[in-house]
C-alpha positions as CSV (number, residue, x, y, z in Angstrom):
1,M,9.1,-21.0,-8.0
2,S,11.9,-21.8,-5.7
3,N,11.2,-22.1,-2.0
4,N,13.9,-19.4,-1.3
5,V,12.2,-16.8,-3.6
6,I,9.1,-15.0,-2.5
7,K,6.9,-13.0,-4.9
8,I,5.1,-10.0,-3.3
9,L,2.3,-8.0,-4.8
10,F,1.8,-4.5,-3.5
11,L,-1.3,-2.6,-4.5
12,G,-1.8,1.1,-4.5
13,D,-4.7,2.9,-2.6
14,I,-7.9,0.8,-3.2
15,T,-10.6,3.6,-3.8
16,G,-14.3,2.9,-3.4
17,R,-16.5,0.1,-4.7
18,Q,-15.0,0.3,-8.3
19,G,-11.6,-0.2,-6.8
20,R,-12.6,-3.2,-4.5
21,T,-14.5,-4.9,-7.5
22,A,-11.4,-4.5,-9.8
23,V,-8.9,-5.7,-7.3
24,K,-11.0,-8.7,-6.5
25,S,-11.3,-9.6,-10.2
26,Y,-7.7,-9.0,-10.8
27,I,-6.5,-11.2,-7.9
28,A,-8.8,-13.9,-9.1
29,S,-7.5,-13.7,-12.7
30,L,-4.0,-14.4,-11.6
31,K,-2.7,-17.7,-13.1
32,E,-1.3,-20.4,-10.8
33,N,2.3,-19.8,-12.0
34,N,1.8,-16.1,-11.7
35,E,0.2,-16.0,-8.3
36,P,2.0,-14.0,-5.6
37,D,3.1,-15.6,-2.3
38,F,1.9,-12.5,-0.4
39,I,-0.5,-9.6,-1.2
40,I,-0.4,-6.3,0.5
41,A,-2.8,-3.4,-0.4
42,N,-3.3,0.1,1.0
43,I,-7.1,0.4,1.9
44,E,-7.4,3.8,3.7
45,N,-9.9,4.8,0.8
46,A,-11.7,1.4,0.3
47,S,-15.1,2.3,1.6
48,H,-16.7,5.0,-0.5
49,G,-13.3,6.8,-0.8
50,F,-12.7,7.5,3.0
51,G,-11.8,4.9,5.6
52,L,-12.6,1.1,5.9
53,T,-15.7,-0.5,7.2
54,K,-15.5,-4.0,8.9
55,K,-17.7,-5.4,6.1
56,N,-15.2,-4.3,3.4
57,Y,-12.2,-5.5,5.5
58,V,-13.7,-9.0,5.8
59,D,-14.7,-9.1,2.2
60,L,-11.2,-8.1,0.9
61,S,-9.6,-10.6,3.3
62,E,-11.6,-13.4,1.9
63,N,-10.6,-12.4,-1.5
64,G,-6.9,-12.9,-1.2
65,I,-5.3,-9.8,0.5
66,D,-2.9,-10.9,3.2
67,C,-2.1,-7.6,4.7
68,F,-3.7,-4.1,4.7
69,T,-1.8,-0.9,5.1
70,S,-3.5,2.5,5.4
71,G,-3.0,6.2,6.0
72,N,-4.5,9.4,7.4
73,H,-8.0,8.4,6.2
74,I,-8.1,5.2,8.1
75,W,-10.3,6.8,10.8
76,D,-13.0,8.2,8.6
77,K,-15.4,5.2,9.1
78,K,-16.3,5.3,12.8
79,D,-16.7,1.5,13.2
80,I,-12.8,1.3,12.8
81,Y,-12.6,2.1,16.5
82,E,-14.6,-1.0,17.3
83,Y,-12.6,-3.6,15.2
84,I,-9.1,-2.3,14.5
85,D,-7.6,-4.1,17.5
86,E,-9.2,-7.4,16.5
87,A,-8.3,-7.1,12.7
88,E,-5.2,-9.5,12.6
89,N,-4.0,-8.3,9.1
90,L,-4.5,-4.5,9.4
91,I,-2.1,-1.9,10.3
92,R,-2.3,1.7,10.8
93,P,0.5,4.3,10.4
94,I,3.1,3.5,13.2
95,N,3.9,7.1,14.0
96,Y,0.5,8.0,15.7
97,P,1.0,8.9,19.4
98,K,1.4,6.3,22.1
99,G,-2.2,4.9,23.1
100,T,-3.6,5.2,19.6
101,K,-5.9,2.2,18.7
102,G,-4.4,-0.4,16.4
103,I,-0.8,-1.2,15.7
104,G,1.7,0.1,13.0
105,S,3.5,-3.1,12.1
106,R,3.0,-6.9,11.7
107,I,5.1,-10.0,11.2
108,F,4.1,-12.8,9.0
109,E,5.5,-16.1,8.0
110,I,6.0,-17.1,4.3
111,K,7.8,-20.3,3.2
112,G,9.3,-20.5,6.6
113,Q,10.7,-17.0,6.6
114,K,9.6,-14.0,8.6
115,L,8.2,-10.9,6.8
116,G,7.7,-7.6,8.5
117,V,5.4,-5.0,7.1
118,I,5.5,-1.4,8.5
119,N,3.2,1.4,7.6
120,A,4.3,5.0,8.4
121,L,2.9,8.5,7.7
122,G,4.6,11.5,6.3
123,R,4.7,14.9,7.8
124,V,5.2,17.3,4.7
125,F,1.7,18.7,3.7
126,M,0.0,16.2,6.1
127,P,-1.8,16.6,9.4
128,P,0.4,16.8,12.4
129,I,1.9,13.6,13.5
130,D,5.0,12.2,15.3
131,S,8.2,11.9,13.2
132,P,8.4,8.6,11.5
133,W,12.3,8.7,11.4
134,Q,13.1,7.4,14.8
135,V,10.1,5.2,15.4
136,V,10.5,3.3,12.0
137,T,14.2,3.0,12.8
138,D,13.6,1.5,16.2
139,K,11.0,-0.8,14.7
140,I,13.3,-2.3,12.0
141,R,16.0,-2.8,14.7
142,E,13.3,-4.7,16.9
143,M,12.1,-6.8,13.9
144,K,15.8,-7.6,13.1
145,S,16.4,-8.8,16.6
146,D,13.2,-10.9,16.4
147,G,14.6,-12.8,13.3
148,V,12.7,-11.0,10.7
149,E,14.5,-11.5,7.4
150,H,12.4,-9.2,5.0
151,I,10.7,-5.9,5.7
152,I,8.2,-4.1,3.4
153,I,7.4,-0.4,4.2
154,D,4.4,1.5,3.0
155,F,5.2,5.2,3.3
156,H,1.9,7.1,3.1
157,A,3.2,10.6,2.2
158,E,2.4,13.7,0.0
159,A,5.9,15.0,-0.9
160,T,8.1,13.0,-3.2
161,A,11.3,14.5,-1.7
162,E,10.3,13.1,1.7
163,K,9.6,9.8,0.3
164,I,12.9,9.6,-1.6
165,C,14.9,11.0,1.3
166,F,13.4,8.6,3.8
167,S,13.8,5.6,1.7
168,K,17.5,6.4,1.1
169,Y,18.1,7.0,4.8
170,L,16.6,3.7,5.7
171,A,18.6,1.9,2.8
172,K,21.9,3.3,3.9
173,E,21.2,2.7,7.6
174,F,20.1,-1.1,7.2
175,N,21.0,-2.4,3.7
176,N,23.7,-2.9,1.1
177,E,23.6,-4.4,-2.4
178,E,24.3,-7.9,-1.2
179,N,22.5,-8.1,2.1
180,A,19.2,-6.0,2.6
181,I,16.6,-6.5,5.4
182,I,14.3,-3.8,3.8
183,K,13.2,-5.5,0.6
184,G,10.6,-2.9,-0.4
185,F,9.7,0.7,0.2
186,F,6.6,1.9,-1.6
187,G,5.1,5.2,-1.5
188,T,1.2,5.7,-1.3
189,H,-1.3,8.6,-0.9
190,T,-1.1,10.7,-4.0
191,H,-3.0,8.1,-6.2
192,V,-0.8,8.9,-9.2
193,Q,1.6,6.1,-10.1
194,T,5.3,7.2,-10.6
195,A,7.6,5.7,-13.3
196,D,10.6,5.4,-11.0
197,E,10.5,1.7,-9.9
198,Q,14.1,0.7,-9.2
199,I,16.2,-1.4,-6.9
200,Y,19.0,0.1,-4.9
201,D,20.9,-1.2,-1.9
202,G,19.0,-4.5,-2.3
203,M,15.6,-2.7,-1.9
204,G,12.8,-2.3,-4.4
205,Y,11.5,1.3,-4.4
206,I,8.7,3.4,-6.0
207,T,7.7,7.0,-5.1
208,D,4.1,6.2,-5.4
209,A,2.4,2.9,-6.3
210,G,-0.7,4.7,-7.6
211,F,-4.3,3.5,-6.9
212,C,-7.0,1.0,-7.7
213,G,-10.3,2.7,-8.9
214,S,-12.1,4.3,-11.7
215,I,-10.1,5.4,-14.5
216,D,-12.6,8.3,-15.7
217,S,-12.1,10.2,-12.4
218,V,-9.9,12.7,-10.4
219,I,-7.8,10.3,-8.5
220,G,-10.7,8.1,-8.0
221,M,-13.3,10.8,-7.3
222,E,-16.1,12.2,-9.6
223,F,-15.1,15.1,-11.9
224,E,-17.8,17.6,-11.3
225,T,-17.7,17.8,-7.6
226,S,-13.9,17.8,-7.7
227,M,-13.9,20.7,-10.1
228,R,-16.3,22.8,-8.1
229,R,-14.3,22.2,-5.0
230,L,-11.0,23.1,-6.6
231,S,-12.2,26.0,-8.7
232,T,-14.2,27.8,-6.0
233,S,-12.4,26.8,-2.9
234,L,-15.9,26.2,-1.3
235,P,-16.7,23.2,0.8
236,E,-17.9,20.3,-1.6
237,R,-18.4,16.6,-0.7
238,Y,-16.2,14.3,-2.9
239,E,-18.1,11.6,-4.5
240,I,-16.6,8.4,-5.9
241,A,-16.5,8.1,-9.7
242,E,-18.7,5.3,-10.9
243,S,-17.2,4.5,-14.4
244,S,-16.9,0.8,-15.2
245,L,-13.3,1.0,-16.3
246,A,-10.9,0.8,-13.5
247,Q,-7.2,0.8,-13.0
248,I,-5.0,-1.6,-10.9
249,N,-1.8,0.1,-9.9
250,G,1.0,-1.3,-7.9
251,V,4.2,-3.1,-8.0
252,E,5.5,-6.8,-7.7
253,I,8.9,-7.7,-6.4
254,F,10.8,-10.9,-6.3
255,I,13.0,-11.3,-3.1
256,D,15.5,-14.0,-2.0
257,R,17.1,-14.4,1.4
258,N,19.4,-11.6,0.8
259,K,17.9,-8.9,-1.5
260,T,15.2,-7.8,-4.0
261,T,16.1,-9.2,-7.4
262,Q,13.3,-7.9,-9.6
263,I,10.6,-5.2,-9.4
264,K,7.8,-4.5,-11.9
265,R,5.4,-1.7,-12.1
266,I,1.7,-2.9,-12.4
267,N,-0.8,-0.9,-14.5
268,V,-3.8,-3.1,-15.5
269,T,-7.1,-1.9,-16.8
270,V,-10.1,-3.9,-15.6
271,D,-13.6,-3.5,-16.9
272,N,-15.9,-4.1,-14.1
273,N,-18.8,-5.0,-16.4
274,G,-16.9,-8.0,-17.6
275,S,-13.9,-8.0,-19.9
276,E,-10.4,-7.3,-18.7
277,G,-7.5,-5.6,-20.7
278,V,-3.8,-5.2,-19.7
279,N,-1.6,-2.2,-20.2
280,D,1.9,-2.8,-18.8
281,G,2.9,0.9,-19.3
């Protein structure tokens, strides 16, 4: 691959042990000529479906993930408060109030080029939080002045309209078809992969990248407890589904100095008991 072209793999929400196992297997299976230059994964559900332990952060780091984005569940494992400030590849949503532990963006160097990654949280049908509109706009301007050539955004949000509108606003503010600093805007949170991957204004986009976890599940959770909670409206603790078949959802993009040139939706089935199959649907 040309030194001017960067291949980025973005993985949707890794959910529980089955998701972690499948992701590690999938990354290890990538052939040398198909290996990404940089891997980003949303990990807010990586530890038993809620939050991220330090043990799982270290394990996933050692197995090929270069940057970890998150969302509203990042605080669910209490040891996050002890290590988030030292976790060099982990970011939490940038629009938490000033003084919140952790940071909402990071800059990496790939093939001599600066890549910025920003994580933001939506506000529609989500817990109260600062507006992402101004804070993300300010961060992009700051990164641009620091010589960042490429920016990837994980927008962790519920409403499809909010994701589409925010992405179009940022693309119109900073990009055009021939010169784009925002190379990717990827939605997360719903765990249901959308079929609208596209490139506009030089930016790769998908409303939701999906999730990595058990296929025989309710967005990664066990069916019976999910059914009782949803059918009765009574409190019920969600449990991670443990079926061996897992799905890997995400997108891969190819970017050059000026814009995103290709985007492909990833939908791979992994048998955590051994064999692997691929469905490019």
